[in-house]
C-alpha positions as CSV (number, residue, x, y, z in Angstrom):
1,M,9.0,-22.2,2.4
2,G,8.5,-25.7,1.0
3,T,10.4,-27.3,-1.8
4,I,7.5,-27.2,-4.2
5,T,7.0,-23.5,-3.5
6,K,10.6,-22.7,-4.0
7,A,10.6,-24.5,-7.4
8,L,7.3,-22.9,-8.6
9,E,8.5,-19.5,-7.4
10,M,11.2,-19.6,-10.0
11,L,8.6,-19.4,-12.7
12,N,8.0,-15.8,-11.6
13,C,11.5,-14.8,-12.8
14,F,10.4,-14.9,-16.4
15,S,9.1,-11.8,-18.1
16,R,8.8,-10.3,-21.5
17,K,12.2,-8.7,-21.0
18,R,13.6,-12.0,-19.7
19,P,12.0,-14.8,-21.6
20,E,15.1,-17.1,-21.2
21,I,17.2,-17.6,-18.1
22,G,20.4,-19.6,-17.7
23,L,21.4,-21.6,-14.6
24,S,23.9,-18.9,-13.4
25,E,21.3,-16.2,-13.7
26,F,18.8,-18.2,-11.8
27,V,21.3,-18.6,-9.0
28,R,21.8,-14.9,-8.9
29,L,18.0,-14.1,-9.1
30,T,17.0,-16.6,-6.4
31,G,20.0,-16.3,-4.1
32,R,20.1,-20.0,-3.7
33,D,23.0,-22.4,-4.2
34,K,23.7,-23.8,-7.6
35,A,23.0,-27.5,-6.8
36,T,19.5,-26.6,-5.3
37,V,18.6,-24.4,-8.3
38,H,19.7,-27.0,-10.8
39,R,17.6,-29.6,-9.0
40,H,14.5,-27.4,-9.0
41,L,15.0,-26.5,-12.7
42,S,15.4,-30.2,-13.6
43,E,12.1,-31.1,-11.8
44,L,10.3,-28.2,-13.5
45,E,11.7,-29.4,-16.9
46,Q,10.7,-33.0,-16.3
47,N,7.1,-31.9,-15.6
48,G,6.9,-29.7,-18.7
49,F,6.9,-26.3,-16.9
50,L,10.3,-25.4,-18.4
51,E,12.2,-26.4,-21.5
52,Q,15.8,-25.7,-22.5
53,H,16.9,-23.9,-25.6
54,P,18.6,-26.5,-27.8
55,V,21.7,-24.2,-28.4
56,T,22.1,-21.9,-25.5
57,R,20.7,-24.3,-22.9
58,A,18.9,-21.4,-21.2
59,Y,15.5,-22.2,-19.7
60,R,12.2,-20.9,-21.0
61,L,8.6,-21.6,-20.1
62,G,7.5,-25.0,-21.3
63,P,4.4,-26.6,-22.9
64,A,2.7,-27.4,-19.6
65,I,2.1,-23.7,-19.0
66,L,0.2,-23.5,-22.3
67,R,-1.8,-26.6,-21.5
68,L,-2.9,-25.4,-18.1
69,S,-3.6,-21.9,-19.3
70,A,-5.9,-23.4,-22.0
71,V,-7.7,-25.5,-19.4
72,R,-8.2,-22.5,-17.1
73,E,-9.6,-20.3,-19.9
74,T,-11.9,-23.1,-21.2
75,T,-13.3,-24.0,-17.8
76,N,-13.3,-20.6,-16.2
77,P,-13.1,-18.0,-19.0
78,L,-11.7,-14.7,-17.9
79,R,-9.3,-13.3,-20.5
80,S,-11.8,-13.8,-23.3
81,V,-14.5,-12.1,-21.3
82,V,-12.5,-9.0,-20.2
83,R,-10.5,-8.5,-23.5
84,P,-13.2,-6.6,-25.5
85,I,-14.2,-4.5,-22.4
86,I,-10.6,-3.5,-21.8
87,L,-10.0,-2.7,-25.5
88,E,-13.1,-0.5,-25.6
89,L,-12.1,1.4,-22.4
90,S,-8.6,1.8,-23.7
91,N,-9.8,3.3,-27.0
92,E,-12.2,5.6,-25.1
93,V,-9.6,7.1,-22.8
94,G,-6.7,6.9,-25.2
95,E,-4.4,5.3,-22.7
96,L,-3.2,1.9,-21.4
97,V,-5.8,0.0,-19.4
98,H,-5.0,-3.1,-17.6
99,F,-6.8,-5.7,-15.4
100,S,-4.9,-7.8,-12.8
101,M,-5.9,-10.4,-10.3
102,L,-4.8,-11.0,-6.8
103,Q,-2.1,-13.7,-6.5
104,G,-1.0,-14.3,-3.0
105,L,0.4,-11.0,-1.8
106,S,1.0,-9.6,-5.4
107,L,-1.0,-8.9,-8.5
108,S,-0.9,-11.0,-11.6
109,P,-1.7,-9.2,-14.9
110,V,-4.6,-10.8,-16.9
111,H,-5.0,-8.5,-19.9
112,N,-4.0,-5.0,-21.1
113,A,-4.7,-2.8,-24.1
114,D,-3.1,0.4,-25.4
115,P,-4.5,2.2,-28.5
116,R,-1.0,3.6,-29.2
117,I,-2.2,6.9,-30.5
118,H,0.5,8.9,-28.8
119,G,4.2,9.1,-29.4
120,T,4.9,8.0,-25.8
121,Q,3.4,4.9,-24.4
122,V,3.5,3.2,-21.0
123,F,5.6,0.0,-21.0
124,F,3.6,-2.8,-19.4
125,D,5.1,-6.3,-18.9
126,E,2.2,-8.7,-18.6
127,A,4.5,-11.4,-17.2
128,E,5.6,-9.2,-14.3
129,L,4.0,-9.5,-10.9
130,L,2.8,-6.2,-9.5
131,P,3.3,-5.1,-5.9
132,L,0.3,-4.1,-3.8
133,H,1.8,-1.2,-2.0
134,A,3.3,0.6,-5.0
135,T,0.6,0.4,-7.6
136,A,-2.9,2.0,-8.0
137,S,-4.3,-1.5,-8.6
138,G,-2.8,-2.7,-5.4
139,L,-4.1,0.2,-3.3
140,A,-7.6,-0.4,-4.8
141,I,-7.4,-4.0,-3.7
142,L,-6.1,-3.3,-0.2
143,A,-8.8,-0.7,0.3
144,F,-11.5,-3.3,0.0
145,S,-9.6,-6.3,1.6
146,P,-10.0,-7.6,5.2
147,G,-7.9,-5.8,7.8
148,K,-5.8,-9.0,8.5
149,F,-4.8,-9.2,4.8
150,V,-3.7,-5.5,4.8
151,D,-1.7,-6.1,8.0
152,R,0.1,-9.1,6.3
153,V,1.0,-7.0,3.3
154,L,2.2,-4.0,5.3
155,A,4.1,-6.1,7.8
156,R,6.5,-7.3,5.1
157,P,9.6,-5.4,3.9
158,L,8.2,-3.0,1.3
159,Q,10.4,-2.6,-1.8
160,R,11.1,0.9,-3.1
161,F,10.8,1.1,-6.9
162,T,11.3,4.8,-7.4
163,E,12.1,7.8,-5.3
164,N,8.4,8.3,-4.9
165,T,7.5,4.8,-3.7
166,I,5.8,5.0,-0.4
167,T,7.0,2.4,2.0
168,D,5.8,3.8,5.4
169,P,2.9,1.6,6.6
170,D,1.1,4.5,8.4
171,T,1.2,6.6,5.3
172,L,-0.1,3.7,3.2
173,R,-2.9,3.0,5.7
174,D,-4.0,6.7,5.3
175,M,-4.0,6.3,1.5
176,I,-5.9,3.0,1.7
177,A,-8.5,4.6,3.9
178,K,-9.0,7.4,1.4
179,V,-9.4,4.9,-1.5
180,R,-12.0,3.0,0.5
181,E,-13.9,6.3,1.1
182,T,-13.8,7.4,-2.6
183,G,-13.7,4.1,-4.4
184,F,-10.8,5.2,-6.6
185,S,-7.0,4.9,-6.1
186,F,-4.4,7.3,-7.3
187,L,-0.7,6.8,-7.4
188,E,1.9,9.1,-8.8
189,Q,5.2,7.7,-10.0
190,G,5.2,5.0,-7.3
191,F,6.1,2.0,-9.4
192,D,7.4,3.6,-12.6
193,K,8.9,7.1,-12.3
194,E,7.3,8.1,-15.7
195,V,3.8,6.9,-14.9
196,T,0.7,8.0,-12.9
197,S,-2.2,5.6,-12.5
198,R,-5.7,5.4,-11.2
199,G,-7.5,2.2,-10.3
200,V,-10.7,0.6,-9.0
201,P,-11.4,-2.8,-7.4
202,I,-13.0,-5.7,-9.2
203,F,-15.3,-8.0,-7.1
204,G,-16.0,-11.7,-7.3
205,P,-19.3,-13.6,-6.9
206,D,-19.4,-13.3,-3.2
207,G,-18.5,-9.6,-3.2
208,T,-14.9,-10.2,-2.2
209,V,-12.3,-8.1,-4.0
210,L,-10.3,-10.3,-6.4
211,G,-8.6,-7.9,-8.7
212,A,-8.3,-4.4,-10.0
213,L,-8.7,-2.3,-13.2
214,A,-6.3,0.6,-13.8
215,V,-5.5,3.3,-16.3
216,A,-1.8,4.1,-16.6
217,I,-0.9,7.5,-18.0
218,P,2.6,8.9,-18.8
219,H,3.1,11.6,-16.1
220,T,4.0,14.2,-18.7
221,R,0.5,13.7,-20.3
222,L,-1.5,13.9,-17.2
223,T,-4.1,16.7,-17.1
224,D,-7.3,17.4,-15.2
225,E,-9.2,16.5,-18.3
226,K,-7.3,13.2,-18.7
227,S,-7.8,12.4,-15.1
228,A,-11.5,12.9,-15.3
229,A,-11.7,10.7,-18.4
230,A,-9.8,8.0,-16.6
231,L,-12.2,8.0,-13.7
232,A,-15.2,7.8,-16.1
233,V,-13.8,4.7,-17.9
234,L,-12.8,3.1,-14.6
235,R,-16.3,3.6,-13.2
236,K,-17.8,2.0,-16.3
237,G,-15.3,-0.7,-16.5
238,M,-15.5,-1.7,-12.9
239,V,-19.2,-2.4,-13.2
240,R,-19.0,-4.2,-16.6
241,I,-16.1,-6.5,-15.6
242,T,-17.4,-7.3,-12.2
243,R,-20.8,-8.3,-13.6
244,S,-19.3,-10.0,-16.7
245,I,-17.3,-12.4,-14.5
246,G,-20.4,-13.1,-12.3
247,G,-19.2,-10.8,-9.5
248,T,-21.3,-8.8,-7.0
249,I,-20.6,-5.2,-6.0
250,P,-21.1,-4.9,-2.3
251,P,-24.3,-2.8,-1.8
252,E,-22.7,-0.7,0.9
253,H,-20.0,0.5,-1.5
254,A,-22.1,0.9,-4.7
255,H,-22.7,4.6,-4.3
256,K,-19.0,5.3,-4.6
257,W,-19.2,4.4,-8.3
258,C,-22.7,5.9,-8.8
259,I,-24.4,2.5,-9.0
260,D,-28.1,2.6,-8.1
261,D,-28.9,-1.1,-8.5
């Protein structure tokens, strides 16, 4: 792992729950020595990716993140395109709906919406990278990814997030094959012990899978009726988002989502 990668990787430590991080906590989170961590933090700060709180001296995301985010959205709009679609789907199903894009061997959340009409909601941290093996979104992506990519993901040590997290590669391959056959992924309490999710892939301009759309439902609220409603909005959402971002649904898979054209 190169020096630049090690430095940039530290940005992934931030989340809604952890918006500010001190030097000692960075050392603990990264497992690196204090001198190296401090050097990386200083370089990130000098380039505007981080800034220090004037009182606590803890680090937080800097203005360069905002600038680059604005450039990305202006030149290659995505969040503004998918936001109204996700909001509509969320209101229709009455649950949290989220769209994430592939980032290396993980998923990076792009946008989520929750109508908050129930007393219990799913907690979703838009700053947290999602694992491919332990989320419905991840399984949806793996099901339509090249075999070599799947091999890379499953060859790594697979983290267990709950007692229901599946980490056996052979079992995961069987699950991935089923998702590829049906077009929909299903995962019960694999990433969050309180949540069950369903997901579908989102395709890019060349028909390559680049992300996933998912509905997350508190496990105690899951019923056959709710599950059917989730599948309906996912089918609709997959088509609308893929086409809205200029994507192409591979013709050989279109029937899985009842797409005729």
